[in-house]
Structure formats: structure tokens, C-alpha cells
C-alpha positions in Angstrom: -18.1 -25.9 -2.3 -15.7 -26.2 -5.4 -13.8 -22.9 -6.1 -14.2 -21.4 -9.5 -12.5 -18.5 -11.2 -15.0 -16.1 -9.9 -14.8 -17.2 -6.4 -11.1 -17.4 -6.3 -11.1 -13.8 -7.4 -13.6 -12.8 -4.9 -11.8 -14.7 -2.1 -8.3 -12.8 -3.1 -10.1 -9.5 -3.1 -11.5 -10.0 0.2 -8.1 -11.2 1.5 -6.3 -8.1 0.1 -8.9 -5.8 1.4 -8.8 -7.4 4.9 -4.9 -7.4 5.0 -4.7 -3.6 3.8 -7.3 -2.4 6.3 -5.6 -4.3 9.1 -2.2 -3.0 8.0 -3.2 0.6 7.8 -4.9 0.4 11.3 -2.0 -1.5 12.8 0.6 0.9 11.6 -1.6 3.9 12.0 -1.0 5.0 8.2 -4.1 6.0 6.3 -2.1 6.0 2.9 -2.0 2.0 3.0 -4.7 0.7 0.8 -5.5 -2.0 -1.7 -4.3 -1.2 -5.0 -6.2 -1.3 -8.4 -4.9 -4.0 -10.8 -2.7 -2.6 -13.2 -2.1 -5.3 -15.9 1.3 -6.0 -17.1 3.0 -3.4 -14.9 1.4 -4.6 -11.7 3.0 -2.9 -8.7 1.6 -5.3 -6.0 -1.8 -5.7 -4.3 -1.3 -3.4 -1.3 0.2 0.2 -1.8 1.2 3.1 0.4 3.3 0.9 2.7 6.7 2.4 3.7 9.7 0.9 5.4 11.1 2.8 8.4 13.7 4.6 6.2 11.1 5.6 3.8 11.4 3.1 1.0 8.4 1.7 -0.7 7.2 -1.9 0.3 5.4 -4.0 -2.3 3.2 -6.6 -0.9 1.9 -9.4 -3.2 -1.2 -11.2 -1.6 -2.2 -14.7 -2.1 -5.1 -16.7 -0.8 -4.9 -20.0 -2.4 -4.9 -23.6 -1.1 -1.7 -24.8 -2.8 1.5 -22.7 -2.1 4.0 -21.7 -4.9 6.4 -19.6 -3.1 9.2 -19.5 -5.6 6.9 -18.2 -8.2 5.2 -15.7 -5.8 8.5 -14.5 -4.8 9.5 -13.8 -8.4 6.3 -12.1 -8.9 6.9 -10.0 -5.9 10.3 -9.1 -7.2 9.0 -8.0 -10.6 6.3 -5.8 -9.0 8.9 -4.3 -6.7 10.9 -3.4 -9.9 7.6 -1.8 -11.3 7.2 0.1 -8.3 10.8 1.1 -7.9 10.5 -0.3 -4.4 13.2 -1.5 -1.9 11.4 -4.4 -0.7 8.9 -7.0 -2.3 7.2 -9.6 -0.1 4.4 -12.2 -0.3 1.6 -12.0 2.3 -0.1 -15.3 2.1 -3.3 -16.9 3.8 -2.9 -19.1 6.8 -5.4 -21.9 6.4 -7.8 -22.0 9.4 -8.0 -18.4 10.3 -9.5 -15.3 8.9 -7.5 -13.1 11.6 -5.4 -10.6 9.4 -2.7 -10.4 12.1 -2.3 -14.3 11.8 -1.3 -14.5 8.0 2.1 -15.3 6.8 4.7 -13.1 5.1 7.4 -14.6 3.1 10.5 -12.9 1.7 14.0 -13.8 0.4 17.0 -13.5 2.8 18.2 -10.5 0.9 14.7 -8.8 1.3 15.0 -9.6 5.0 18.4 -7.9 5.3 17.0 -4.8 3.6 14.2 -4.7 5.8 16.6 -5.1 9.1 18.6 -2.4 7.6 15.7 -0.1 7.8 14.5 -0.4 4.1 16.0 2.8 2.9 16.5 3.8 -0.7 19.9 2.3 -1.3 21.3 -0.4 -3.8 20.3 -3.8 -2.9 23.2 -6.0 -1.7 25.1 -2.8 -0.6 25.2 -2.1 2.9 24.5 1.7 3.6 
């Protein structure tokens, strides 16, 4: 079956819903949910996610056959700024499995360092 704009949007929405539901259950946090699209000031696809020190985490979801990691990471970084979050990551579909726990998460090395530091509200690039 050929994917068209509508089927692609539906697949993306299903992926976002599955990932948000799984993450909320896995982390035991009912604040985590799929976000409503907000146009030019989009703040990511999944909201309510917090790092261990309380900083907000933006998750940009992608369910596409062709990866475009640099563009996706730029998008996650823009959305991180819109949400005043400390971390922005891309959660993307692993072909061949629908298991939410088996999907991929990609981030920059700086974001990974912030995550390892606990994801608190501190200036990026500066160790607390």
C-alpha cells in the first residue's frame, strides 16, 4: 500500500499515542501525554516528561521510512526552546516492530550530557 499524506499523518498520530501511553505507564506518570499540535510554536509531540531534576523534556516523534536525523534534531532543538525545556530528543520508529519499548531515541552529545547530569534547569554547556 502506498503511503499518502493522510495515511502518513495517521501513522504518525498512532506512533505518538503509542509512545506517550507507553512512556506514561513505564515511568508511572499520568502527566505524560500526546500534545495537541500548536503550529509555528510547536513544543514537541509528547508533553509532561520531566528529567530526574525536574527539567522539561521535549520529544519529537517520527514514523517515516527515510531517516533525516540532522533535520529532526534541529526541529527538536527549536521545540525545546519553544517549551523552555532542558532536553530535546527525537523518538523514531524502528522498522519491523510496533513494540513502543523497542523504538529509537536520538539526541546530540550535549543533550546526552545534560541528561546524565540529571536534566536540571541549568544553562546548557555549563556544569552545575
